[in-house]
C-alpha positions as CSV (number, residue, x, y, z in Angstrom):
1,M,-10.7,5.7,19.7
2,G,-9.2,9.1,20.5
3,A,-8.8,11.9,18.0
4,R,-5.1,11.5,17.6
5,C,-5.4,7.8,17.0
6,S,-8.0,8.3,14.3
7,K,-5.8,11.0,12.7
8,F,-2.8,8.7,12.6
9,S,-4.7,5.6,11.4
10,L,-6.2,7.4,8.5
11,C,-2.8,8.9,7.7
12,W,-1.9,5.4,6.5
13,F,-4.3,5.8,3.5
14,Q,-1.8,8.2,2.0
15,S,1.5,7.0,3.5
16,H,3.9,5.0,1.4
17,L,6.6,2.7,2.8
18,K,10.0,3.6,1.3
19,S,11.8,0.7,-0.3
20,S,14.5,0.0,-2.8
21,V,13.3,-0.9,-6.2
22,L,14.9,-4.3,-5.6
23,E,12.9,-5.3,-2.6
24,S,10.8,-7.9,-4.4
25,S,11.2,-10.4,-1.6
26,D,9.5,-8.1,0.8
27,L,6.5,-7.8,-1.5
28,E,6.4,-11.6,-2.2
29,N,6.8,-12.7,1.4
30,G,4.4,-10.2,3.1
31,G,7.1,-7.9,4.4
32,K,7.0,-4.1,4.2
33,G,5.0,-4.3,1.0
34,D,2.1,-6.0,2.7
35,R,1.3,-3.3,5.2
36,D,-1.1,-5.7,6.9
37,L,-1.5,-3.3,9.8
38,W,-3.3,-0.6,7.8
39,P,-6.8,0.2,8.9
40,S,-9.2,-2.6,8.0
41,F,-11.5,-2.5,5.1
42,T,-14.4,-0.1,5.8
43,E,-18.0,0.0,4.7
44,F,-18.7,3.7,4.2
45,G,-22.1,5.4,4.4
46,L,-23.4,7.0,1.2
47,E,-23.8,10.3,2.9
48,Q,-20.2,10.2,4.0
49,L,-19.0,9.7,0.4
50,K,-21.4,12.3,-0.8
51,A,-19.9,14.8,1.6
52,A,-16.4,13.8,0.6
53,T,-17.1,14.3,-3.1
54,S,-19.2,17.5,-2.7
55,G,-22.3,15.6,-3.8
56,F,-20.5,13.7,-6.5
57,S,-19.7,17.0,-8.2
58,S,-18.6,16.9,-11.8
59,D,-15.7,19.1,-10.7
60,N,-14.3,16.1,-8.8
61,I,-14.5,13.6,-11.7
62,V,-11.0,12.2,-12.4
63,S,-12.0,9.6,-15.0
64,E,-14.9,8.1,-16.9
65,H,-15.4,4.9,-18.9
66,G,-18.0,4.4,-21.5
67,E,-21.3,6.0,-22.3
68,K,-23.8,3.1,-21.9
69,A,-22.5,2.0,-18.5
70,P,-20.4,4.8,-17.1
71,N,-18.2,3.9,-14.1
72,V,-17.2,7.3,-12.8
73,V,-14.2,7.9,-10.5
74,Y,-14.3,10.9,-8.2
75,K,-11.7,12.6,-6.1
76,G,-13.0,12.9,-2.5
77,K,-11.8,14.4,0.8
78,L,-12.7,12.9,4.1
79,D,-13.5,14.9,7.2
80,N,-10.0,14.5,8.5
81,G,-8.6,16.0,5.3
82,H,-7.3,12.9,3.6
83,W,-8.0,12.3,0.0
84,I,-9.7,9.2,-1.5
85,A,-10.8,7.9,-4.9
86,V,-14.4,6.9,-5.2
87,K,-15.6,4.7,-8.1
88,R,-19.3,4.9,-8.6
89,F,-21.0,2.3,-10.8
90,N,-24.2,2.8,-12.6
91,K,-27.2,1.1,-10.9
92,H,-27.2,-1.9,-13.3
93,A,-23.6,-2.8,-13.0
94,W,-23.8,-5.0,-9.9
95,P,-27.3,-6.4,-9.6
96,D,-26.2,-9.0,-7.1
97,S,-25.4,-6.9,-4.0
98,R,-23.9,-9.9,-2.2
99,Q,-21.5,-10.6,-5.0
100,F,-20.4,-6.9,-5.0
101,L,-19.8,-6.9,-1.2
102,E,-17.9,-10.2,-1.3
103,E,-15.7,-9.1,-4.1
104,A,-15.0,-5.8,-2.5
105,R,-14.1,-7.4,0.8
106,S,-11.8,-9.9,-0.8
107,V,-9.9,-7.3,-2.8
108,G,-9.9,-5.1,0.3
109,T,-7.8,-7.6,2.2
110,L,-4.9,-6.8,-0.2
111,R,-2.3,-4.4,1.1
112,S,0.8,-3.6,-1.0
113,E,2.8,-0.5,-1.7
114,R,2.6,-1.6,-5.4
115,L,-1.2,-1.2,-5.4
116,A,-3.5,1.8,-5.1
117,N,-5.2,-0.2,-2.3
118,L,-9.0,-0.7,-1.9
119,I,-9.8,0.7,1.5
120,G,-13.6,0.5,1.5
121,C,-16.9,0.3,-0.3
122,C,-20.5,1.5,0.0
123,L,-23.6,-0.6,-0.7
124,E,-26.9,1.3,-0.1
125,G,-30.0,0.7,-2.2
126,E,-28.9,0.6,-5.8
127,E,-25.6,2.4,-5.1
128,R,-22.4,0.5,-5.6
129,L,-19.2,2.4,-4.8
130,L,-15.6,1.5,-4.2
131,V,-13.2,3.6,-2.2
132,A,-9.4,3.5,-2.8
133,E,-6.3,5.4,-2.0
134,F,-6.1,8.6,-4.1
135,M,-3.1,8.8,-6.3
136,P,-2.4,12.5,-7.0
137,N,0.1,12.3,-9.9
138,E,-2.0,11.1,-12.9
139,T,-1.8,7.9,-15.0
140,L,0.9,6.2,-17.0
141,A,-1.0,7.1,-20.1
142,K,-0.7,10.7,-19.2
143,H,3.1,10.6,-18.6
144,L,3.9,8.3,-21.4
145,F,1.6,9.4,-24.3
146,H,0.6,13.0,-23.4
147,W,3.6,14.4,-21.6
148,E,4.2,18.1,-21.6
149,A,7.4,19.1,-19.8
150,Q,9.6,16.0,-20.4
151,P,9.3,12.4,-21.7
152,M,9.5,9.7,-19.2
153,K,13.1,8.7,-18.6
154,W,14.4,5.2,-19.4
155,A,15.2,4.4,-15.8
156,M,11.6,5.3,-14.8
157,R,10.2,3.2,-17.6
158,L,12.2,0.2,-16.3
159,R,11.0,1.0,-12.8
160,V,7.3,1.1,-13.9
161,A,7.8,-2.3,-15.6
162,L,9.3,-3.8,-12.4
163,Y,6.8,-2.3,-10.0
164,L,3.9,-3.5,-12.2
165,A,5.3,-7.0,-12.3
166,Q,5.7,-7.0,-8.5
167,A,2.1,-5.9,-8.2
168,L,0.9,-8.8,-10.3
169,E,3.2,-11.2,-8.5
170,Y,1.8,-10.0,-5.1
171,C,-1.8,-10.3,-6.3
172,S,-1.1,-13.8,-7.6
173,S,0.4,-14.9,-4.3
174,K,-2.8,-13.7,-2.6
175,G,-5.0,-15.7,-5.0
176,R,-6.0,-12.7,-7.1
177,A,-4.1,-13.4,-10.3
178,L,-6.9,-12.2,-12.6
179,Y,-6.8,-8.5,-13.6
180,H,-9.3,-7.1,-16.0
181,D,-8.3,-4.8,-18.8
182,L,-4.8,-4.1,-17.8
183,N,-3.7,-0.9,-19.6
184,A,-1.8,2.4,-19.1
185,Y,-4.8,4.1,-17.6
186,R,-4.8,1.5,-14.7
187,I,-1.3,2.5,-13.6
188,L,-1.3,5.5,-11.3
189,F,1.4,7.6,-9.6
190,D,1.4,8.3,-5.9
191,Q,2.6,11.3,-4.0
192,D,6.2,10.0,-4.1
193,G,6.0,9.5,-7.9
194,N,5.9,5.7,-7.5
195,P,3.7,3.7,-9.9
196,R,0.8,1.8,-8.4
197,L,-1.6,-0.6,-10.0
198,S,-5.2,0.4,-9.5
199,C,-7.1,-2.1,-7.3
200,F,-10.3,-1.6,-9.4
201,G,-9.2,-4.0,-12.1
202,L,-9.0,-6.8,-9.5
203,M,-12.8,-6.9,-9.0
204,K,-14.4,-9.7,-11.0
205,N,-16.5,-8.3,-13.6
206,S,-20.2,-7.6,-13.1
207,R,-23.4,-8.4,-14.9
208,D,-22.3,-8.4,-18.6
209,G,-19.1,-10.4,-18.0
210,R,-17.0,-8.2,-20.3
211,S,-13.5,-7.6,-19.1
212,Y,-11.8,-5.9,-22.1
213,S,-13.0,-2.5,-23.2
214,T,-10.0,-1.7,-25.3
215,N,-9.5,-2.1,-29.0
216,L,-9.6,-5.7,-30.1
217,A,-6.1,-5.4,-31.5
218,F,-4.8,-5.4,-27.9
219,T,-7.0,-8.1,-26.5
220,P,-5.5,-11.5,-25.6
221,P,-6.2,-14.1,-28.3
222,E,-7.7,-16.6,-25.8
223,Y,-10.2,-14.0,-24.6
224,L,-11.4,-13.5,-28.2
225,R,-11.9,-17.2,-28.4
226,T,-13.5,-17.9,-25.0
227,G,-14.5,-14.6,-23.5
228,R,-12.7,-15.5,-20.3
229,V,-9.7,-13.9,-18.6
230,T,-7.0,-16.1,-17.3
231,A,-3.7,-15.4,-15.5
232,E,-2.0,-15.8,-18.8
233,S,-4.3,-13.2,-20.3
234,V,-3.0,-10.7,-17.7
235,I,0.6,-11.5,-18.8
236,Y,-0.3,-10.8,-22.4
237,S,-1.6,-7.4,-21.4
238,F,1.6,-6.8,-19.4
239,G,3.4,-7.4,-22.7
240,T,1.4,-4.7,-24.4
241,L,2.4,-2.3,-21.6
242,L,6.0,-3.2,-22.2
243,L,5.5,-2.1,-25.8
244,D,4.0,1.1,-24.5
245,L,7.0,1.8,-22.3
246,L,9.4,1.0,-25.2
247,S,7.7,3.1,-27.8
248,G,5.9,5.9,-25.9
249,K,2.9,4.9,-28.1
250,H,0.1,2.4,-28.0
251,I,1.3,0.0,-30.7
252,P,-0.8,-3.0,-31.7
253,P,1.0,-6.2,-30.7
254,S,0.8,-7.8,-34.2
255,H,2.6,-4.8,-35.7
256,A,5.3,-4.8,-32.9
257,L,5.8,-8.6,-33.3
258,D,6.4,-8.1,-37.1
259,L,9.1,-5.6,-36.3
260,I,10.7,-7.8,-33.7
261,R,10.7,-10.8,-36.0
262,G,12.3,-8.7,-38.7
263,K,15.1,-7.6,-36.3
264,N,13.9,-4.0,-36.5
265,F,13.1,-3.6,-32.9
266,L,14.9,-0.2,-32.8
267,L,12.0,1.1,-34.9
268,L,9.9,0.4,-31.8
269,M,11.9,2.7,-29.5
270,D,10.6,6.0,-28.5
271,S,12.5,8.7,-30.5
272,A,12.5,10.8,-27.4
273,L,14.8,8.3,-25.7
274,E,17.5,8.4,-28.4
275,G,20.9,8.1,-26.8
276,N,19.5,7.5,-23.3
277,F,19.3,3.7,-23.2
278,S,21.6,0.8,-24.1
279,N,20.8,-1.5,-26.9
280,D,21.3,-4.4,-24.6
281,D,18.6,-3.1,-22.2
282,G,16.3,-2.4,-25.2
283,T,16.9,-5.9,-26.6
284,E,16.1,-7.5,-23.2
285,L,12.9,-5.6,-22.8
286,V,11.8,-6.4,-26.3
287,R,12.6,-10.1,-25.6
288,L,10.4,-10.0,-22.5
289,A,7.6,-8.3,-24.4
290,S,7.7,-10.9,-27.2
291,R,7.6,-13.7,-24.6
292,C,4.5,-12.2,-22.9
293,L,2.8,-11.8,-26.3
294,Q,3.1,-15.4,-27.3
295,Y,-0.1,-16.7,-29.0
296,E,-0.2,-19.8,-26.9
297,A,-1.0,-18.8,-23.3
298,R,1.1,-21.6,-21.8
299,E,4.3,-20.3,-23.5
300,R,4.1,-17.0,-21.6
301,P,6.2,-16.4,-18.5
302,N,4.6,-15.9,-15.1
303,A,4.8,-12.7,-13.0
304,K,7.6,-14.1,-10.7
305,S,10.0,-14.8,-13.6
306,L,9.2,-11.3,-15.0
307,V,10.2,-9.7,-11.7
308,T,13.5,-11.7,-11.7
309,S,14.3,-10.5,-15.2
310,L,13.4,-6.9,-14.6
311,I,15.3,-6.5,-11.4
312,S,18.6,-6.9,-13.3
313,L,17.7,-4.1,-15.7
314,Q,17.1,-1.4,-13.1
315,K,19.0,1.9,-13.4
316,E,19.5,4.7,-11.0
317,T,17.9,2.7,-8.2
318,E,18.9,5.3,-5.5
319,V,17.1,8.1,-7.3
320,P,13.6,8.7,-5.9
321,S,10.8,8.3,-8.4
322,Y,9.6,11.9,-8.0
323,V,13.0,13.1,-9.1
324,L,13.0,10.8,-12.2
325,M,9.5,12.0,-13.0
326,G,10.2,15.7,-12.4
327,I,7.3,15.8,-9.8
328,P,7.4,18.4,-7.0
329,H,7.8,16.8,-3.7
330,E,7.4,17.8,-0.1
331,T,10.5,16.5,1.5
332,T,9.9,17.5,5.1
333,A,6.9,17.2,7.3
334,S,7.7,20.3,9.4
335,T,10.5,22.9,9.6
336,Q,9.7,23.8,13.2
337,P,12.3,22.4,15.6
338,L,11.0,20.3,18.4
339,T,12.2,20.4,22.0
340,L,12.2,16.7,22.7
341,T,12.1,14.7,26.0
342,P,14.8,12.0,26.5
343,F,12.2,9.5,25.3
344,G,11.4,11.6,22.2
345,E,15.2,11.9,21.5
346,A,15.6,8.1,21.7
347,C,12.7,7.6,19.3
348,L,14.1,10.2,16.9
349,R,17.4,8.3,16.8
350,T,15.6,4.9,16.9
351,D,17.9,4.1,19.8
352,L,16.2,0.8,20.8
353,T,18.6,0.3,23.8
354,A,17.7,3.7,25.2
355,I,14.0,3.1,24.6
356,H,14.3,-0.2,26.5
357,E,15.9,1.5,29.4
358,I,13.2,4.1,29.6
359,L,10.3,1.6,29.4
360,E,12.0,-0.6,32.0
361,K,12.5,2.4,34.3
362,N,8.9,3.5,34.0
363,G,7.6,0.0,34.9
364,Y,3.8,-0.2,34.9
365,K,2.9,3.2,36.4
366,D,1.2,4.2,33.1
367,D,-1.4,1.4,33.3
368,E,-4.1,3.7,34.5
369,G,-7.0,2.0,36.3
370,I,-5.6,-1.6,35.9
371,A,-4.2,-2.0,39.4
372,N,-7.7,-2.1,41.0
373,E,-8.9,-4.6,38.5
374,L,-5.9,-6.8,39.2
375,S,-6.4,-6.9,42.9
376,F,-10.1,-7.7,42.6
377,Q,-9.7,-10.6,40.2
378,M,-6.3,-11.9,41.3
379,W,-7.7,-14.9,43.1
380,T,-9.2,-16.6,40.0
381,N,-7.1,-19.3,38.3
382,Q,-7.5,-17.8,34.9
383,M,-6.4,-14.4,36.2
384,Q,-3.4,-16.0,37.9
385,D,-2.4,-17.7,34.7
386,T,-2.7,-14.4,32.9
387,L,-0.7,-12.6,35.5
388,N,2.0,-15.3,35.3
389,S,2.3,-14.7,31.5
390,K,2.8,-11.0,32.1
391,K,5.3,-11.7,35.0
392,H,7.3,-14.1,32.8
393,G,7.2,-11.5,30.0
394,D,8.5,-8.8,32.3
395,T,11.3,-11.0,33.4
396,A,12.3,-11.8,29.8
397,F,12.0,-8.1,28.9
398,R,14.3,-7.1,31.7
399,A,16.8,-9.8,30.6
400,K,16.5,-8.5,27.0
401,D,15.2,-11.9,25.9
402,F,12.8,-10.3,23.5
403,A,11.6,-13.4,21.7
404,T,10.4,-14.9,24.9
405,A,8.9,-11.6,25.9
406,I,6.9,-11.6,22.7
407,D,5.5,-15.1,23.4
408,C,4.6,-14.3,27.0
409,Y,3.0,-10.9,26.3
410,T,1.1,-12.5,23.5
411,Q,-0.4,-15.0,25.9
412,F,-1.4,-12.2,28.2
413,I,-3.0,-10.2,25.5
414,D,-4.7,-13.2,23.9
415,S,-6.4,-14.2,27.1
416,G,-8.6,-11.1,26.8
417,T,-9.0,-10.9,30.5
418,M,-7.5,-7.4,30.9
419,V,-6.0,-4.7,28.7
420,S,-2.6,-3.1,29.4
421,P,-1.2,-0.3,27.2
422,T,2.3,-0.9,28.8
423,V,2.2,-4.6,27.7
424,Y,1.5,-3.5,24.2
425,A,4.4,-0.9,24.5
426,R,6.8,-3.6,25.7
427,R,5.8,-6.1,23.1
428,C,6.1,-3.3,20.5
429,L,9.8,-2.7,21.5
430,S,10.4,-6.5,21.5
431,Y,9.0,-6.7,18.0
432,L,11.3,-3.8,17.0
433,M,14.3,-5.6,18.5
434,N,13.4,-8.6,16.3
435,D,13.0,-6.4,13.2
436,M,9.2,-7.1,13.1
437,L,8.4,-3.6,12.1
438,Q,4.8,-3.9,11.1
439,E,3.9,-5.9,14.2
440,A,5.6,-3.3,16.3
441,L,3.6,-0.5,14.7
442,G,0.4,-2.4,15.3
443,D,1.1,-2.7,19.0
444,A,2.0,1.0,19.3
445,M,-1.3,1.9,17.7
446,Q,-3.2,-0.5,19.9
447,A,-1.6,1.0,23.0
448,Q,-3.0,4.4,21.9
449,V,-6.4,2.9,21.3
450,V,-6.3,1.6,24.9
451,S,-4.9,4.9,26.3
452,P,-5.5,7.7,23.9
453,E,-3.8,10.4,26.0
454,W,-0.6,8.4,26.6
455,P,2.5,10.1,25.0
456,T,4.5,6.8,25.1
457,A,2.2,5.3,22.5
458,L,2.8,8.1,20.1
459,Y,6.6,8.1,20.8
460,L,6.7,4.4,20.0
461,Q,4.7,4.9,16.8
462,A,7.3,7.5,15.8
463,A,10.1,5.0,16.4
464,C,8.3,2.4,14.3
465,L,7.7,4.8,11.5
466,F,11.4,6.0,11.5
467,S,12.4,2.3,11.3
468,L,10.0,1.8,8.3
469,G,11.6,4.8,6.5
470,M,8.4,6.9,6.8
471,D,10.2,9.9,8.2
472,N,7.5,12.5,7.4
473,D,4.8,10.6,9.3
474,A,7.3,9.8,12.0
475,Q,8.1,13.5,12.5
476,E,4.4,14.4,12.7
477,T,3.7,11.7,15.2
478,L,6.8,12.6,17.3
479,K,5.5,16.2,17.3
480,D,2.0,15.0,18.5
481,G,3.6,13.0,21.3
482,T,5.8,15.9,22.4
483,N,2.9,18.3,22.5
484,L,0.7,15.8,24.4
485,E,3.4,15.2,27.0
486,S,3.9,19.0,27.4
487,K,0.2,19.4,27.8
488,K,0.0,16.7,30.5
489,K,2.9,18.2,32.4
490,K,1.1,21.6,32.4
491,T,-2.1,20.1,33.8
């Protein structure tokens, strides 16, 4: 893989797909929120993570839990400049190395914009480390309980509740409904100020089987009885987080429920919010919290119904999270104007018709080194079938029958007989025409893997990123493509 491709792929570790707070269906159905085309789960080397964290320097510690079995989280920086979070367990935490690796790989398959996603692990000797996206803007506990400049706004608290419910719904849909010790320290804020659920709590617990390290007053009643976490236990913990958001304090559920039953729920409300929320909204959030905190687990709602209830409460949905949070934000990737080629201009405008015309005009002249291979192998039946798939795909592409083009190009690619960056490019545009944005981006990236010095691959990545709303990354990629094309013309 070329240097530019590596740079772009790892850029996904810190990129965040923009979406309305109401896009629950995308998360549920594996749309934008899934981000299935992120780089696959990686097994890092210990030396690589040591270098990233400056030898696990105490200066890079961002959190610690417990004295007897410390699980320390470090901030780290990879060679390419991208930040990661590295959780290092003590040597006794995961005695079964196979269990650790299986768990990490399973959690590592999840990809959602509502999670601080697990992107890798390290298993060497007695070392057990997890590697996740780094979230630069602190925890919910920090912003809710220990704020300095301003208390968290009501609209942002409602957004946190919804995003967390969407995270739990997504995980449940992927068979990972259990979350261990859900609390305000497990909710992190990304570079755009959006709340994310830490992936670390999705790992099944290790040797001692303990899942709740918080005060017993906040522990689900069935866990106290059985010592086991269930999906309903997670909903109970969600209820305690709703109380946190309402009150700005960590109030024991029993005390809160007494106030709720006594119709004194206003006593729960954070005094810093006075005059900034409606009683109807407060009443509804209290009602949801009390449902989540039911003693009988079967009487609690599921994550899907929580998402439905919370969507209707959302306020200021067009205001970015970083604005609501008062977090500084870099709004543009570059202030330097670009002198774009016609292809670059088309990608900047995401003018798919113009992109189609350019790709069709260029034909297959960019498939370097493939013509000889075709002429040598043309005579075999398998090759003839493969070439027919490409031929039918080209015919459909010219006729703008993009669904058929996708099918034919997929047959060509799946045959594995030859590799064509232009086929990936054409299928990429066909996917874009069918609003299959993730698939399109995957093909643009694959075209660059096949032909690292091909500007078209970068241009198409930019078009995909613009379509996904990731304008900063799109501008950077467009700049890379423009510079590469300029360099090739000079040589």
